[in-house]
PDB file of N, CA, C and O in Angstrom:
ATOM      1  N   MET A   1     -50.799 -82.263   2.624  1.00  0.00           N
ATOM      2  CA  MET A   1     -51.205 -82.979   1.809  1.00  0.00           C
ATOM      3  C   MET A   1     -51.856 -82.467   0.684  1.00  0.00           C
ATOM      4  O   MET A   1     -52.776 -81.666   0.851  1.00  0.00           O
ATOM      5  N   ALA A   2     -51.477 -82.848  -0.563  1.00  0.00           N
ATOM      6  CA  ALA A   2     -51.892 -82.213  -1.738  1.00  0.00           C
ATOM      7  C   ALA A   2     -53.193 -82.590  -2.152  1.00  0.00           C
ATOM      8  O   ALA A   2     -53.511 -83.764  -1.960  1.00  0.00           O
ATOM      9  N   HIS A   3     -54.095 -81.738  -2.742  1.00  0.00           N
ATOM     10  CA  HIS A   3     -55.629 -81.935  -2.712  1.00  0.00           C
ATOM     11  C   HIS A   3     -55.643 -82.044  -4.365  1.00  0.00           C
ATOM     12  O   HIS A   3     -56.173 -83.084  -4.758  1.00  0.00           O
ATOM     13  N   THR A   4     -55.256 -81.339  -5.195  1.00  0.00           N
ATOM     14  CA  THR A   4     -55.397 -81.369  -6.451  1.00  0.00           C
ATOM     15  C   THR A   4     -54.806 -82.405  -7.128  1.00  0.00           C
ATOM     16  O   THR A   4     -53.933 -83.029  -6.525  1.00  0.00           O
ATOM     17  N   VAL A   5     -55.164 -82.812  -8.551  1.00  0.00           N
ATOM     18  CA  VAL A   5     -54.533 -84.032  -9.302  1.00  0.00           C
ATOM     19  C   VAL A   5     -53.053 -83.547  -9.573  1.00  0.00           C
ATOM     20  O   VAL A   5     -52.082 -84.282  -9.393  1.00  0.00           O
ATOM     21  N   SER A   6     -52.974 -82.333  -9.990  1.00  0.00           N
ATOM     22  CA  SER A   6     -51.789 -81.808 -10.534  1.00  0.00           C
ATOM     23  C   SER A   6     -50.546 -81.723  -9.391  1.00  0.00           C
ATOM     24  O   SER A   6     -49.349 -81.967  -9.547  1.00  0.00           O
ATOM     25  N   ALA A   7     -51.272 -81.288  -8.193  1.00  0.00           N
ATOM     26  CA  ALA A   7     -50.196 -81.231  -7.015  1.00  0.00           C
ATOM     27  C   ALA A   7     -49.863 -82.717  -6.525  1.00  0.00           C
ATOM     28  O   ALA A   7     -48.785 -83.017  -6.010  1.00  0.00           O
ATOM     29  N   ARG A   8     -50.944 -83.638  -6.753  1.00  0.00           N
ATOM     30  CA  ARG A   8     -50.377 -84.967  -6.337  1.00  0.00           C
ATOM     31  C   ARG A   8     -49.272 -85.623  -7.263  1.00  0.00           C
ATOM     32  O   ARG A   8     -48.424 -86.410  -6.841  1.00  0.00           O
ATOM     33  N   LYS A   9     -49.390 -85.184  -8.636  1.00  0.00           N
ATOM     34  CA  LYS A   9     -48.643 -85.732  -9.534  1.00  0.00           C
ATOM     35  C   LYS A   9     -47.146 -84.999  -9.268  1.00  0.00           C
ATOM     36  O   LYS A   9     -46.068 -85.588  -9.345  1.00  0.00           O
ATOM     37  N   ARG A  10     -47.343 -83.510  -8.920  1.00  0.00           N
ATOM     38  CA  ARG A  10     -45.948 -83.110  -8.758  1.00  0.00           C
ATOM     39  C   ARG A  10     -45.155 -83.716  -7.480  1.00  0.00           C
ATOM     40  O   ARG A  10     -43.927 -83.800  -7.470  1.00  0.00           O
ATOM     41  N   ASN A  11     -45.902 -84.090  -6.502  1.00  0.00           N
ATOM     42  CA  ASN A  11     -45.328 -84.607  -5.381  1.00  0.00           C
ATOM     43  C   ASN A  11     -44.664 -85.993  -5.774  1.00  0.00           C
ATOM     44  O   ASN A  11     -43.530 -86.284  -5.393  1.00  0.00           O
ATOM     45  N   ARG A  12     -45.464 -86.853  -6.581  1.00  0.00           N
ATOM     46  CA  ARG A  12     -44.760 -88.000  -7.068  1.00  0.00           C
ATOM     47  C   ARG A  12     -43.500 -87.450  -8.008  1.00  0.00           C
ATOM     48  O   ARG A  12     -42.375 -87.948  -7.960  1.00  0.00           O
ATOM     49  N   GLN A  13     -43.717 -86.807  -8.507  1.00  0.00           N
ATOM     50  CA  GLN A  13     -42.372 -86.325  -9.707  1.00  0.00           C
ATOM     51  C   GLN A  13     -41.366 -85.969  -8.585  1.00  0.00           C
ATOM     52  O   GLN A  13     -40.353 -86.663  -8.494  1.00  0.00           O
ATOM     53  N   ASN A  14     -41.570 -84.892  -7.680  1.00  0.00           N
ATOM     54  CA  ASN A  14     -40.536 -84.691  -6.727  1.00  0.00           C
ATOM     55  C   ASN A  14     -39.801 -85.635  -5.996  1.00  0.00           C
ATOM     56  O   ASN A  14     -38.614 -85.466  -5.716  1.00  0.00           O
ATOM     57  N   LEU A  15     -40.524 -86.727  -5.641  1.00  0.00           N
ATOM     58  CA  LEU A  15     -40.222 -87.897  -4.976  1.00  0.00           C
ATOM     59  C   LEU A  15     -38.978 -88.719  -5.837  1.00  0.00           C
ATOM     60  O   LEU A  15     -37.868 -89.063  -5.432  1.00  0.00           O
ATOM     61  N   ARG A  16     -39.615 -88.893  -7.195  1.00  0.00           N
ATOM     62  CA  ARG A  16     -38.834 -89.603  -8.083  1.00  0.00           C
ATOM     63  C   ARG A  16     -37.299 -88.796  -8.333  1.00  0.00           C
ATOM     64  O   ARG A  16     -36.188 -89.325  -8.351  1.00  0.00           O
ATOM     65  N   HIS A  17     -37.647 -87.331  -8.519  1.00  0.00           N
ATOM     66  CA  HIS A  17     -36.462 -86.754  -8.902  1.00  0.00           C
ATOM     67  C   HIS A  17     -35.482 -86.536  -7.711  1.00  0.00           C
ATOM     68  O   HIS A  17     -34.275 -86.387  -7.900  1.00  0.00           O
ATOM     69  N   ARG A  18     -36.076 -86.522  -6.429  1.00  0.00           N
ATOM     70  CA  ARG A  18     -35.131 -86.330  -5.295  1.00  0.00           C
ATOM     71  C   ARG A  18     -34.262 -87.665  -5.140  1.00  0.00           C
ATOM     72  O   ARG A  18     -33.047 -87.570  -4.962  1.00  0.00           O
ATOM     73  N   ALA A  19     -34.809 -88.738  -5.201  1.00  0.00           N
ATOM     74  CA  ALA A  19     -34.065 -90.061  -5.309  1.00  0.00           C
ATOM     75  C   ALA A  19     -33.180 -90.065  -6.389  1.00  0.00           C
ATOM     76  O   ALA A  19     -32.047 -90.444  -6.091  1.00  0.00           O
ATOM     77  N   ARG A  20     -33.369 -89.745  -7.595  1.00  0.00           N
ATOM     78  CA  ARG A  20     -32.547 -89.721  -8.442  1.00  0.00           C
ATOM     79  C   ARG A  20     -31.293 -88.805  -8.344  1.00  0.00           C
ATOM     80  O   ARG A  20     -30.165 -89.086  -8.749  1.00  0.00           O
ATOM     81  N   ASN A  21     -31.678 -87.701  -7.756  1.00  0.00           N
ATOM     82  CA  ASN A  21     -30.534 -86.666  -7.507  1.00  0.00           C
ATOM     83  C   ASN A  21     -29.679 -87.183  -6.423  1.00  0.00           C
ATOM     84  O   ASN A  21     -28.456 -87.068  -6.513  1.00  0.00           O
ATOM     85  N   ARG A  22     -30.249 -87.760  -5.377  1.00  0.00           N
ATOM     86  CA  ARG A  22     -29.445 -88.237  -4.323  1.00  0.00           C
ATOM     87  C   ARG A  22     -28.497 -89.474  -4.947  1.00  0.00           C
ATOM     88  O   ARG A  22     -27.296 -89.461  -4.674  1.00  0.00           O
ATOM     89  N   TRP A  23     -28.980 -90.414  -5.685  1.00  0.00           N
ATOM     90  CA  TRP A  23     -28.150 -91.388  -6.270  1.00  0.00           C
ATOM     91  C   TRP A  23     -27.008 -90.735  -6.976  1.00  0.00           C
ATOM     92  O   TRP A  23     -25.865 -91.189  -6.924  1.00  0.00           O
ATOM     93  N   ARG A  24     -27.408 -89.435  -7.777  1.00  0.00           N
ATOM     94  CA  ARG A  24     -26.182 -89.001  -8.678  1.00  0.00           C
ATOM     95  C   ARG A  24     -25.171 -88.300  -7.694  1.00  0.00           C
ATOM     96  O   ARG A  24     -23.961 -88.280  -7.920  1.00  0.00           O
ATOM     97  N   LEU A  25     -25.748 -87.731  -6.596  1.00  0.00           N
ATOM     98  CA  LEU A  25     -24.705 -87.167  -5.851  1.00  0.00           C
ATOM     99  C   LEU A  25     -23.602 -88.332  -5.124  1.00  0.00           C
ATOM    100  O   LEU A  25     -22.390 -88.204  -4.945  1.00  0.00           O
ATOM    101  N   GLN A  26     -24.446 -89.431  -4.804  1.00  0.00           N
ATOM    102  CA  GLN A  26     -23.813 -90.432  -4.221  1.00  0.00           C
ATOM    103  C   GLN A  26     -22.485 -91.110  -5.034  1.00  0.00           C
ATOM    104  O   GLN A  26     -21.404 -91.481  -4.578  1.00  0.00           O
ATOM    105  N   ALA A  27     -23.041 -91.121  -6.522  1.00  0.00           N
ATOM    106  CA  ALA A  27     -22.291 -91.522  -7.332  1.00  0.00           C
ATOM    107  C   ALA A  27     -21.035 -90.743  -7.459  1.00  0.00           C
ATOM    108  O   ALA A  27     -19.944 -91.262  -7.693  1.00  0.00           O
ATOM    109  N   MET A  28     -21.263 -89.307  -7.272  1.00  0.00           N
ATOM    110  CA  MET A  28     -20.147 -88.364  -7.646  1.00  0.00           C
ATOM    111  C   MET A  28     -19.113 -88.428  -6.353  1.00  0.00           C
ATOM    112  O   MET A  28     -17.888 -88.371  -6.463  1.00  0.00           O
ATOM    113  N   ARG A  29     -19.875 -88.565  -5.046  1.00  0.00           N
ATOM    114  CA  ARG A  29     -18.934 -88.693  -4.086  1.00  0.00           C
ATOM    115  C   ARG A  29     -18.134 -89.781  -4.167  1.00  0.00           C
ATOM    116  O   ARG A  29     -16.917 -89.683  -4.007  1.00  0.00           O
ATOM    117  N   GLY A  30     -18.784 -91.013  -4.443  1.00  0.00           N
ATOM    118  CA  GLY A  30     -17.877 -92.171  -4.698  1.00  0.00           C
ATOM    119  C   GLY A  30     -16.861 -92.207  -5.516  1.00  0.00           C
ATOM    120  O   GLY A  30     -15.882 -92.903  -5.242  1.00  0.00           O
ATOM    121  N   ALA A  31     -16.927 -91.416  -6.728  1.00  0.00           N
ATOM    122  CA  ALA A  31     -15.964 -91.390  -7.632  1.00  0.00           C
ATOM    123  C   ALA A  31     -14.742 -90.452  -7.148  1.00  0.00           C
ATOM    124  O   ALA A  31     -13.573 -90.571  -7.514  1.00  0.00           O
ATOM    125  N   ILE A  32     -15.281 -89.451  -6.209  1.00  0.00           N
ATOM    126  CA  ILE A  32     -14.293 -88.574  -5.859  1.00  0.00           C
ATOM    127  C   ILE A  32     -13.375 -89.474  -4.736  1.00  0.00           C
ATOM    128  O   ILE A  32     -12.147 -89.428  -4.665  1.00  0.00           O
ATOM    129  N   LYS A  33     -14.046 -90.098  -4.090  1.00  0.00           N
ATOM    130  CA  LYS A  33     -13.352 -91.090  -2.984  1.00  0.00           C
ATOM    131  C   LYS A  33     -12.555 -91.983  -3.733  1.00  0.00           C
ATOM    132  O   LYS A  33     -11.439 -92.264  -3.296  1.00  0.00           O
ATOM    133  N   GLU A  34     -12.928 -92.445  -4.729  1.00  0.00           N
ATOM    134  CA  GLU A  34     -12.003 -93.491  -5.546  1.00  0.00           C
ATOM    135  C   GLU A  34     -10.748 -92.712  -5.912  1.00  0.00           C
ATOM    136  O   GLU A  34      -9.671 -93.140  -5.500  1.00  0.00           O
ATOM    137  N   PHE A  35     -10.790 -91.630  -6.633  1.00  0.00           N
ATOM    138  CA  PHE A  35      -9.964 -90.917  -7.070  1.00  0.00           C
ATOM    139  C   PHE A  35      -8.861 -90.463  -5.989  1.00  0.00           C
ATOM    140  O   PHE A  35      -7.680 -90.430  -6.337  1.00  0.00           O
ATOM    141  N   ASN A  36      -9.223 -90.128  -4.735  1.00  0.00           N
ATOM    142  CA  ASN A  36      -8.535 -89.653  -3.745  1.00  0.00           C
ATOM    143  C   ASN A  36      -7.673 -91.020  -3.184  1.00  0.00           C
ATOM    144  O   ASN A  36      -6.486 -91.022  -2.861  1.00  0.00           O
ATOM    145  N   ASP A  37      -8.483 -92.019  -3.165  1.00  0.00           N
ATOM    146  CA  ASP A  37      -7.823 -93.424  -2.719  1.00  0.00           C
ATOM    147  C   ASP A  37      -6.670 -93.919  -3.692  1.00  0.00           C
ATOM    148  O   ASP A  37      -5.643 -94.412  -3.227  1.00  0.00           O
ATOM    149  N   LYS A  38      -6.879 -93.764  -5.125  1.00  0.00           N
ATOM    150  CA  LYS A  38      -5.867 -93.882  -5.988  1.00  0.00           C
ATOM    151  C   LYS A  38      -4.717 -92.965  -6.042  1.00  0.00           C
ATOM    152  O   LYS A  38      -3.588 -93.325  -6.377  1.00  0.00           O
ATOM    153  N   LEU A  39      -5.068 -91.669  -5.674  1.00  0.00           N
ATOM    154  CA  LEU A  39      -4.083 -90.598  -5.438  1.00  0.00           C
ATOM    155  C   LEU A  39      -3.131 -90.995  -4.377  1.00  0.00           C
ATOM    156  O   LEU A  39      -1.924 -90.808  -4.526  1.00  0.00           O
ATOM    157  N   ALA A  40      -3.645 -91.557  -3.273  1.00  0.00           N
ATOM    158  CA  ALA A  40      -2.751 -91.851  -2.095  1.00  0.00           C
ATOM    159  C   ALA A  40      -2.108 -93.026  -2.037  1.00  0.00           C
ATOM    160  O   ALA A  40      -0.999 -93.082  -1.506  1.00  0.00           O
ATOM    161  N   HIS A  41      -2.709 -94.135  -2.572  1.00  0.00           N
ATOM    162  CA  HIS A  41      -2.283 -95.328  -2.481  1.00  0.00           C
ATOM    163  C   HIS A  41      -1.834 -96.119  -3.917  1.00  0.00           C
ATOM    164  O   HIS A  41      -1.159 -97.142  -4.026  1.00  0.00           O
ATOM    165  N   GLY A  42      -2.341 -95.429  -4.794  1.00  0.00           N
ATOM    166  CA  GLY A  42      -2.198 -96.199  -6.378  1.00  0.00           C
ATOM    167  C   GLY A  42      -1.080 -95.568  -6.966  1.00  0.00           C
ATOM    168  O   GLY A  42      -0.404 -94.706  -6.404  1.00  0.00           O
ATOM    169  N   SER A  43      -0.879 -96.037  -8.185  1.00  0.00           N
ATOM    170  CA  SER A  43       0.061 -95.446  -9.160  1.00  0.00           C
ATOM    171  C   SER A  43      -0.616 -94.185  -9.716  1.00  0.00           C
ATOM    172  O   SER A  43      -1.812 -93.919  -9.601  1.00  0.00           O
ATOM    173  N   VAL A  44       0.369 -93.406 -10.369  1.00  0.00           N
ATOM    174  CA  VAL A  44      -0.016 -92.240 -11.174  1.00  0.00           C
ATOM    175  C   VAL A  44      -0.889 -92.391 -12.108  1.00  0.00           C
ATOM    176  O   VAL A  44      -1.873 -91.663 -12.240  1.00  0.00           O
ATOM    177  N   ASP A  45      -0.565 -93.476 -12.932  1.00  0.00           N
ATOM    178  CA  ASP A  45      -1.553 -93.960 -13.847  1.00  0.00           C
ATOM    179  C   ASP A  45      -2.687 -94.223 -13.591  1.00  0.00           C
ATOM    180  O   ASP A  45      -3.564 -93.790 -14.340  1.00  0.00           O
ATOM    181  N   GLU A  46      -3.002 -94.950 -12.548  1.00  0.00           N
ATOM    182  CA  GLU A  46      -4.120 -95.230 -11.793  1.00  0.00           C
ATOM    183  C   GLU A  46      -4.942 -94.053 -11.551  1.00  0.00           C
ATOM    184  O   GLU A  46      -6.113 -94.012 -11.930  1.00  0.00           O
ATOM    185  N   ALA A  47      -4.355 -93.057 -10.911  1.00  0.00           N
ATOM    186  CA  ALA A  47      -4.826 -91.790 -10.235  1.00  0.00           C
ATOM    187  C   ALA A  47      -5.210 -91.034 -11.595  1.00  0.00           C
ATOM    188  O   ALA A  47      -6.279 -90.429 -11.516  1.00  0.00           O
ATOM    189  N   LYS A  48      -4.625 -90.958 -12.683  1.00  0.00           N
ATOM    190  CA  LYS A  48      -4.933 -90.274 -14.032  1.00  0.00           C
ATOM    191  C   LYS A  48      -6.090 -90.880 -14.454  1.00  0.00           C
ATOM    192  O   LYS A  48      -6.957 -90.081 -14.806  1.00  0.00           O
ATOM    193  N   ALA A  49      -6.382 -92.077 -14.530  1.00  0.00           N
ATOM    194  CA  ALA A  49      -7.550 -92.906 -14.945  1.00  0.00           C
ATOM    195  C   ALA A  49      -8.664 -92.454 -14.195  1.00  0.00           C
ATOM    196  O   ALA A  49      -9.670 -92.043 -14.773  1.00  0.00           O
ATOM    197  N   ALA A  50      -8.564 -92.497 -12.807  1.00  0.00           N
ATOM    198  CA  ALA A  50      -9.560 -92.190 -11.904  1.00  0.00           C
ATOM    199  C   ALA A  50      -9.888 -90.819 -12.106  1.00  0.00           C
ATOM    200  O   ALA A  50     -11.077 -90.573 -11.906  1.00  0.00           O
ATOM    201  N   PHE A  51      -9.136 -89.797 -12.465  1.00  0.00           N
ATOM    202  CA  PHE A  51      -9.573 -88.435 -12.579  1.00  0.00           C
ATOM    203  C   PHE A  51     -10.383 -88.192 -13.702  1.00  0.00           C
ATOM    204  O   PHE A  51     -11.313 -87.385 -13.730  1.00  0.00           O
ATOM    205  N   LEU A  52      -9.930 -89.056 -14.817  1.00  0.00           N
ATOM    206  CA  LEU A  52     -10.816 -88.936 -15.987  1.00  0.00           C
ATOM    207  C   LEU A  52     -12.157 -89.424 -15.716  1.00  0.00           C
ATOM    208  O   LEU A  52     -13.103 -88.908 -16.311  1.00  0.00           O
ATOM    209  N   ALA A  53     -12.349 -90.418 -14.834  1.00  0.00           N
ATOM    210  CA  ALA A  53     -13.693 -91.018 -14.569  1.00  0.00           C
ATOM    211  C   ALA A  53     -14.383 -89.874 -13.782  1.00  0.00           C
ATOM    212  O   ALA A  53     -15.533 -89.600 -14.124  1.00  0.00           O
ATOM    213  N   VAL A  54     -13.840 -89.201 -12.806  1.00  0.00           N
ATOM    214  CA  VAL A  54     -14.449 -88.079 -11.864  1.00  0.00           C
ATOM    215  C   VAL A  54     -14.802 -87.071 -12.731  1.00  0.00           C
ATOM    216  O   VAL A  54     -15.953 -86.638 -12.662  1.00  0.00           O
ATOM    217  N   GLN A  55     -13.879 -86.523 -13.694  1.00  0.00           N
ATOM    218  CA  GLN A  55     -14.226 -85.730 -14.441  1.00  0.00           C
ATOM    219  C   GLN A  55     -15.677 -85.832 -15.381  1.00  0.00           C
ATOM    220  O   GLN A  55     -16.524 -84.952 -15.530  1.00  0.00           O
ATOM    221  N   LYS A  56     -15.656 -87.047 -15.884  1.00  0.00           N
ATOM    222  CA  LYS A  56     -16.863 -87.383 -16.488  1.00  0.00           C
ATOM    223  C   LYS A  56     -18.345 -87.318 -15.727  1.00  0.00           C
ATOM    224  O   LYS A  56     -19.394 -86.855 -16.175  1.00  0.00           O
ATOM    225  N   VAL A  57     -18.098 -87.906 -14.484  1.00  0.00           N
ATOM    226  CA  VAL A  57     -19.148 -87.966 -13.322  1.00  0.00           C
ATOM    227  C   VAL A  57     -19.425 -86.361 -13.126  1.00  0.00           C
ATOM    228  O   VAL A  57     -20.568 -85.952 -13.330  1.00  0.00           O
ATOM    229  N   LEU A  58     -18.593 -85.623 -12.809  1.00  0.00           N
ATOM    230  CA  LEU A  58     -18.936 -84.362 -12.538  1.00  0.00           C
ATOM    231  C   LEU A  58     -19.388 -83.503 -13.642  1.00  0.00           C
ATOM    232  O   LEU A  58     -20.166 -82.614 -13.295  1.00  0.00           O
ATOM    233  N   ASP A  59     -19.091 -83.555 -14.859  1.00  0.00           N
ATOM    234  CA  ASP A  59     -19.846 -83.009 -15.792  1.00  0.00           C
ATOM    235  C   ASP A  59     -21.157 -83.614 -16.150  1.00  0.00           C
ATOM    236  O   ASP A  59     -22.030 -82.908 -16.653  1.00  0.00           O
ATOM    237  N   ARG A  60     -21.330 -84.766 -15.941  1.00  0.00           N
ATOM    238  CA  ARG A  60     -22.802 -85.514 -16.132  1.00  0.00           C
ATOM    239  C   ARG A  60     -23.429 -84.808 -14.966  1.00  0.00           C
ATOM    240  O   ARG A  60     -24.317 -84.030 -15.316  1.00  0.00           O
ATOM    241  N   THR A  61     -23.214 -84.867 -13.708  1.00  0.00           N
ATOM    242  CA  THR A  61     -23.801 -84.377 -12.815  1.00  0.00           C
ATOM    243  C   THR A  61     -24.201 -82.883 -12.958  1.00  0.00           C
ATOM    244  O   THR A  61     -25.350 -82.574 -12.642  1.00  0.00           O
ATOM    245  N   ALA A  62     -23.384 -81.979 -13.387  1.00  0.00           N
ATOM    246  CA  ALA A  62     -23.638 -80.672 -13.453  1.00  0.00           C
ATOM    247  C   ALA A  62     -24.677 -80.450 -14.642  1.00  0.00           C
ATOM    248  O   ALA A  62     -25.512 -79.546 -14.611  1.00  0.00           O
ATOM    249  N   ALA A  63     -24.543 -81.409 -15.754  1.00  0.00           N
ATOM    250  CA  ALA A  63     -25.502 -81.278 -16.934  1.00  0.00           C
ATOM    251  C   ALA A  63     -26.779 -81.531 -16.456  1.00  0.00           C
ATOM    252  O   ALA A  63     -27.742 -80.843 -16.796  1.00  0.00           O
ATOM    253  N   LYS A  64     -26.870 -82.620 -15.568  1.00  0.00           N
ATOM    254  CA  LYS A  64     -28.455 -82.631 -15.190  1.00  0.00           C
ATOM    255  C   LYS A  64     -29.039 -81.693 -13.978  1.00  0.00           C
ATOM    256  O   LYS A  64     -30.143 -81.860 -13.459  1.00  0.00           O
ATOM    257  N   GLY A  65     -28.174 -80.762 -13.655  1.00  0.00           N
ATOM    258  CA  GLY A  65     -28.750 -79.803 -12.699  1.00  0.00           C
ATOM    259  C   GLY A  65     -28.588 -80.260 -11.323  1.00  0.00           C
ATOM    260  O   GLY A  65     -29.348 -79.693 -10.537  1.00  0.00           O
ATOM    261  N   VAL A  66     -27.889 -81.038 -10.869  1.00  0.00           N
ATOM    262  CA  VAL A  66     -27.814 -81.552  -9.523  1.00  0.00           C
ATOM    263  C   VAL A  66     -26.840 -80.731  -8.844  1.00  0.00           C
ATOM    264  O   VAL A  66     -27.052 -80.377  -7.685  1.00  0.00           O
ATOM    265  N   ILE A  67     -25.761 -80.386  -9.479  1.00  0.00           N
ATOM    266  CA  ILE A  67     -24.691 -79.425  -9.002  1.00  0.00           C
ATOM    267  C   ILE A  67     -24.824 -78.371  -9.884  1.00  0.00           C
ATOM    268  O   ILE A  67     -25.561 -78.491 -10.863  1.00  0.00           O
ATOM    269  N   HIS A  68     -24.074 -77.129  -9.621  1.00  0.00           N
ATOM    270  CA  HIS A  68     -23.925 -75.932 -10.382  1.00  0.00           C
ATOM    271  C   HIS A  68     -22.692 -76.309 -11.132  1.00  0.00           C
ATOM    272  O   HIS A  68     -21.741 -76.944 -10.677  1.00  0.00           O
ATOM    273  N   PRO A  69     -22.859 -75.738 -12.586  1.00  0.00           N
ATOM    274  CA  PRO A  69     -21.499 -76.146 -13.483  1.00  0.00           C
ATOM    275  C   PRO A  69     -20.300 -75.364 -12.911  1.00  0.00           C
ATOM    276  O   PRO A  69     -19.191 -75.882 -13.047  1.00  0.00           O
ATOM    277  N   ASN A  70     -20.404 -74.105 -12.248  1.00  0.00           N
ATOM    278  CA  ASN A  70     -19.259 -73.710 -11.572  1.00  0.00           C
ATOM    279  C   ASN A  70     -18.535 -74.696 -10.387  1.00  0.00           C
ATOM    280  O   ASN A  70     -17.315 -74.809 -10.268  1.00  0.00           O
ATOM    281  N   GLN A  71     -19.403 -75.291  -9.653  1.00  0.00           N
ATOM    282  CA  GLN A  71     -19.060 -76.074  -8.609  1.00  0.00           C
ATOM    283  C   GLN A  71     -18.225 -77.279  -9.092  1.00  0.00           C
ATOM    284  O   GLN A  71     -17.202 -77.701  -8.553  1.00  0.00           O
ATOM    285  N   ALA A  72     -18.919 -77.835 -10.361  1.00  0.00           N
ATOM    286  CA  ALA A  72     -18.018 -78.836 -11.027  1.00  0.00           C
ATOM    287  C   ALA A  72     -16.880 -78.524 -11.657  1.00  0.00           C
ATOM    288  O   ALA A  72     -16.098 -79.468 -11.771  1.00  0.00           O
ATOM    289  N   ALA A  73     -16.518 -77.435 -12.129  1.00  0.00           N
ATOM    290  CA  ALA A  73     -15.394 -76.694 -12.490  1.00  0.00           C
ATOM    291  C   ALA A  73     -14.487 -76.632 -11.396  1.00  0.00           C
ATOM    292  O   ALA A  73     -13.387 -77.181 -11.464  1.00  0.00           O
ATOM    293  N   ARG A  74     -14.858 -76.014 -10.411  1.00  0.00           N
ATOM    294  CA  ARG A  74     -13.822 -75.866  -9.066  1.00  0.00           C
ATOM    295  C   ARG A  74     -13.527 -77.436  -8.748  1.00  0.00           C
ATOM    296  O   ARG A  74     -12.351 -77.801  -8.753  1.00  0.00           O
ATOM    297  N   ARG A  75     -14.513 -78.331  -8.483  1.00  0.00           N
ATOM    298  CA  ARG A  75     -13.955 -79.435  -8.147  1.00  0.00           C
ATOM    299  C   ARG A  75     -13.093 -80.128  -9.084  1.00  0.00           C
ATOM    300  O   ARG A  75     -12.237 -80.897  -8.647  1.00  0.00           O
ATOM    301  N   LYS A  76     -13.242 -79.917 -10.422  1.00  0.00           N
ATOM    302  CA  LYS A  76     -12.482 -80.406 -11.168  1.00  0.00           C
ATOM    303  C   LYS A  76     -10.752 -79.879 -10.996  1.00  0.00           C
ATOM    304  O   LYS A  76      -9.720 -80.545 -10.904  1.00  0.00           O
ATOM    305  N   SER A  77     -10.970 -78.558 -11.004  1.00  0.00           N
ATOM    306  CA  SER A  77      -9.711 -77.854 -11.014  1.00  0.00           C
ATOM    307  C   SER A  77      -8.937 -78.374  -9.649  1.00  0.00           C
ATOM    308  O   SER A  77      -7.765 -78.746  -9.704  1.00  0.00           O
ATOM    309  N   ARG A  78      -9.592 -78.369  -8.586  1.00  0.00           N
ATOM    310  CA  ARG A  78      -8.908 -78.866  -7.462  1.00  0.00           C
ATOM    311  C   ARG A  78      -8.162 -80.111  -7.362  1.00  0.00           C
ATOM    312  O   ARG A  78      -7.056 -80.337  -6.871  1.00  0.00           O
ATOM    313  N   LEU A  79      -9.162 -81.007  -8.040  1.00  0.00           N
ATOM    314  CA  LEU A  79      -8.652 -82.659  -8.035  1.00  0.00           C
ATOM    315  C   LEU A  79      -7.450 -82.501  -9.113  1.00  0.00           C
ATOM    316  O   LEU A  79      -6.427 -83.138  -8.863  1.00  0.00           O
ATOM    317  N   ASN A  80      -7.477 -81.772 -10.194  1.00  0.00           N
ATOM    318  CA  ASN A  80      -6.418 -81.704 -11.089  1.00  0.00           C
ATOM    319  C   ASN A  80      -5.173 -81.277 -10.444  1.00  0.00           C
ATOM    320  O   ASN A  80      -4.089 -81.804 -10.693  1.00  0.00           O
ATOM    321  N   ALA A  81      -5.355 -80.219  -9.531  1.00  0.00           N
ATOM    322  CA  ALA A  81      -4.194 -79.420  -8.828  1.00  0.00           C
ATOM    323  C   ALA A  81      -3.322 -80.731  -7.953  1.00  0.00           C
ATOM    324  O   ALA A  81      -2.114 -80.962  -8.001  1.00  0.00           O
ATOM    325  N   ARG A  82      -4.244 -81.367  -7.272  1.00  0.00           N
ATOM    326  CA  ARG A  82      -3.788 -82.445  -6.468  1.00  0.00           C
ATOM    327  C   ARG A  82      -3.076 -83.355  -7.144  1.00  0.00           C
ATOM    328  O   ARG A  82      -2.033 -83.748  -6.620  1.00  0.00           O
ATOM    329  N   LEU A  83      -3.470 -83.880  -8.428  1.00  0.00           N
ATOM    330  CA  LEU A  83      -3.045 -84.792  -9.217  1.00  0.00           C
ATOM    331  C   LEU A  83      -1.799 -84.147  -9.857  1.00  0.00           C
ATOM    332  O   LEU A  83      -0.796 -84.856  -9.938  1.00  0.00           O
ATOM    333  N   LYS A  84      -1.755 -83.055 -10.257  1.00  0.00           N
ATOM    334  CA  LYS A  84      -0.366 -82.514 -10.818  1.00  0.00           C
ATOM    335  C   LYS A  84       0.766 -82.430  -9.754  1.00  0.00           C
ATOM    336  O   LYS A  84       1.916 -82.723 -10.080  1.00  0.00           O
ATOM    337  N   ALA A  85       0.451 -82.017  -8.431  1.00  0.00           N
ATOM    338  CA  ALA A  85       1.220 -82.114  -7.271  1.00  0.00           C
ATOM    339  C   ALA A  85       1.876 -83.540  -7.101  1.00  0.00           C
ATOM    340  O   ALA A  85       3.058 -83.713  -6.803  1.00  0.00           O
ATOM    341  N   ARG A  86       1.054 -84.427  -7.305  1.00  0.00           N
ATOM    342  CA  ARG A  86       1.590 -85.860  -7.115  1.00  0.00           C
ATOM    343  C   ARG A  86       2.467 -86.202  -8.175  1.00  0.00           C
ATOM    344  O   ARG A  86       3.489 -86.844  -7.933  1.00  0.00           O
ATOM    345  N   VAL A  87       2.125 -85.781  -9.520  1.00  0.00           N
ATOM    346  CA  VAL A  87       2.888 -86.145 -10.704  1.00  0.00           C
ATOM    347  C   VAL A  87       4.280 -85.366 -10.433  1.00  0.00           C
ATOM    348  O   VAL A  87       5.358 -85.948 -10.545  1.00  0.00           O
ATOM    349  N   LEU A  88       4.180 -84.091 -10.089  1.00  0.00           N
ATOM    350  CA  LEU A  88       5.518 -83.411  -9.934  1.00  0.00           C
ATOM    351  C   LEU A  88       6.443 -83.932  -8.826  1.00  0.00           C
ATOM    352  O   LEU A  88       7.666 -83.908  -8.963  1.00  0.00           O
ATOM    353  N   SER A  89       5.822 -84.415  -7.695  1.00  0.00           N
ATOM    354  CA  SER A  89       6.448 -84.874  -6.601  1.00  0.00           C
ATOM    355  C   SER A  89       7.344 -86.152  -6.874  1.00  0.00           C
ATOM    356  O   SER A  89       8.408 -86.418  -6.314  1.00  0.00           O
ATOM    357  N   GLY A  90       6.665 -86.918  -7.891  1.00  0.00           N
ATOM    358  CA  GLY A  90       7.605 -88.004  -8.289  1.00  0.00           C
ATOM    359  C   GLY A  90       7.067 -89.304  -7.443  1.00  0.00           C
ATOM    360  O   GLY A  90       7.751 -90.326  -7.497  1.00  0.00           O
ATOM    361  N   ASN A  91       6.028 -89.298  -6.771  1.00  0.00           N
ATOM    362  CA  ASN A  91       5.605 -90.360  -6.077  1.00  0.00           C
ATOM    363  C   ASN A  91       4.967 -91.287  -6.652  1.00  0.00           C
ATOM    364  O   ASN A  91       4.580 -92.261  -6.008  1.00  0.00           O
TER     365      ASN A  91
END
């Protein structure tokens, strides 16, 4: 239990930040799931639109410091590779 006023404030801030970061991670994972669903079951145009949305969410999540920028770049690269494979396969 925190005793000083500044430590109590820091605890309150940590709780708020943790909740906000969890929300951002859930939004990121949800966008990735939506992209995967569009890639598997939707049209190529839907998958491209979903990829643009995922890209935006990943960049925003990295900018806020929730994930490392390199992790965002790696995820975007892998998702883009899957999208390109789908486009080239013609399905």
